[in-house]
Structures are given as C-alpha cells and as structure tokens.
C-alpha positions as CSV (number, residue, x, y, z in Angstrom):
1,M,20.9,96.7,140.1
2,S,20.7,98.0,136.5
3,T,23.3,100.5,135.2
4,L,23.0,102.8,132.2
5,A,25.8,101.0,130.5
6,H,24.1,97.7,131.0
7,D,20.7,99.0,129.8
8,T,22.3,100.5,126.7
9,W,24.1,97.2,126.0
10,N,20.8,95.2,126.2
11,D,18.9,97.7,124.0
12,R,18.0,96.1,120.6
13,R,17.7,99.5,118.9
14,K,20.9,100.6,117.1
15,N,19.8,104.0,115.8
16,R,18.3,106.4,118.3
17,T,17.4,110.0,118.2
18,E,15.7,112.6,120.4
19,N,14.0,114.1,117.3
20,L,10.4,113.0,117.1
21,E,10.2,112.9,113.3
22,Q,13.5,111.0,112.9
23,A,12.4,108.6,115.7
24,L,9.2,107.8,113.9
25,S,11.0,107.3,110.6
26,L,13.6,105.0,112.1
27,M,10.9,102.9,113.8
28,L,8.9,102.6,110.6
29,E,12.1,101.7,108.7
30,G,12.7,98.9,111.1
31,C,9.1,97.6,110.8
32,R,9.3,97.9,107.0
33,L,12.5,95.9,106.8
34,R,11.3,93.2,109.2
35,A,8.0,92.8,107.2
36,R,9.8,93.0,103.8
37,L,7.5,95.8,102.7
38,E,8.2,98.4,100.0
39,V,6.6,101.3,101.9
40,L,5.3,101.9,105.3
41,A,3.7,105.3,105.9
42,I,1.6,107.3,108.5
43,S,-0.7,110.0,107.3
44,D,-3.4,112.1,108.8
45,E,-7.0,111.9,107.7
46,T,-6.4,114.7,105.1
47,G,-3.6,112.7,103.4
48,L,-0.6,114.6,104.9
49,L,2.4,112.4,105.3
50,V,3.4,112.3,109.0
51,A,6.3,109.8,108.7
52,G,7.4,107.2,106.3
53,A,9.9,104.5,105.3
54,G,10.7,103.6,101.8
55,P,11.0,105.8,98.7
56,A,9.9,109.3,99.7
57,T,7.8,110.0,96.7
58,V,5.9,106.7,97.1
59,C,5.4,107.4,100.8
60,E,3.9,110.8,99.9
61,E,1.6,109.4,97.2
62,L,0.5,106.5,99.4
63,A,-0.3,109.0,102.3
64,A,-2.1,111.4,100.0
65,T,-4.3,108.8,98.4
66,A,-5.0,106.6,101.5
67,P,-8.0,108.8,102.7
68,L,-9.5,108.6,99.2
69,G,-9.5,104.8,99.0
70,R,-7.6,104.9,95.7
71,V,-4.4,103.4,96.9
72,A,-4.7,100.2,94.8
73,K,-4.2,102.1,91.6
74,L,-0.9,103.6,92.6
75,A,0.5,100.3,93.9
76,G,0.7,98.5,90.5
77,P,1.4,94.8,91.3
78,A,2.1,95.5,95.0
79,K,-0.8,95.2,97.4
80,V,-1.7,98.0,99.8
81,I,-3.4,97.9,103.2
82,V,-4.6,101.0,105.0
83,R,-5.8,100.9,108.6
84,R,-7.2,103.7,110.7
85,V,-5.6,103.9,114.1
86,D,-6.2,106.2,117.1
87,I,-2.9,107.5,118.4
88,K,-3.2,109.7,121.5
89,G,-6.7,110.9,120.5
90,Q,-5.7,111.6,116.9
91,A,-6.9,109.4,114.0
92,V,-4.1,108.5,111.6
93,L,-3.9,106.1,108.7
94,M,-1.2,103.4,108.8
95,C,-0.4,102.5,105.2
96,G,1.7,99.5,104.1
97,M,2.6,98.4,100.6
98,G,4.3,95.3,99.4
99,S,4.1,92.0,97.7
100,P,2.9,89.9,99.4
101,P,0.5,92.3,101.0
102,P,1.2,93.6,104.5
103,A,-0.6,91.9,107.3
104,A,-2.6,93.7,110.0
105,E,-0.1,92.6,112.6
106,Q,2.6,94.6,110.8
107,L,0.6,97.8,110.9
108,N,-0.3,97.1,114.6
109,E,3.5,96.8,115.3
110,A,4.1,100.2,113.7
111,A,1.1,101.7,115.6
112,A,2.5,100.4,118.9
113,G,5.9,101.9,118.1
114,C,4.3,105.2,117.4
115,L,2.5,105.2,120.7
116,R,5.8,104.3,122.5
117,I,7.6,107.2,120.8
118,L,4.9,109.8,121.3
119,A,4.6,108.8,125.0
120,A,8.3,109.5,125.7
C-alpha cells in the first residue's frame, strides 16, 4: 500500500505549488533547462504571455511576436520554433528559442505538462 510519505519521496518534482501561474512557470523552467533553451513561453493567439521561462522581457517579446510570424527577427543568432497547440479547447502558441533550435518533442513535453497542470 502506498503512503503519502512514500509518494512524496518518489516524486521527481522538487518545486511544487498550488498556484496555477507558478506551476506553469516551474514546469516550463524544468523543460527549458532539460532542453538547454534560452526561452520557453506560452502565449494566446493575440500574443499575450500566459507563462514563460527565461528572461522575462524576452518571454514577453517572443509571446507578442509569435502570432505575427516575426519571431526570427527578435531571436538574433538563436533559432525559434512556434507551435500551435490545443489545451482544453483553447488554442495557445508554444514558443521555444535556443541555439541549437528547439525540437518539436520539447514543445510537446511542455504542452503535456500544461495539460497535466490544468487538469488538476
């Protein structure tokens, strides 16, 4: 039989929060670090930053320009990938920036994390 102490001990996540915004940011930061990206951000289709990991101003710029298709200009030498994802019936843009460029699997991992957090 599983106990709370045992489940907590086996949990790979070190930073946990009940706050939705903080949970999304912590999850994105973990994905960003594992993928060695400079920025990982989620925006809505209007360019509003929902959550991000990396320098805040770059997250905001990446989110704002992602719907316009102009993200390559802001990235400089780093490469950007933007992927439209449906999360609980809402279309969002998963944006990653780094050198080498982020892979689709990395954005899929972040999208799966968002679904997990929002389902809780």
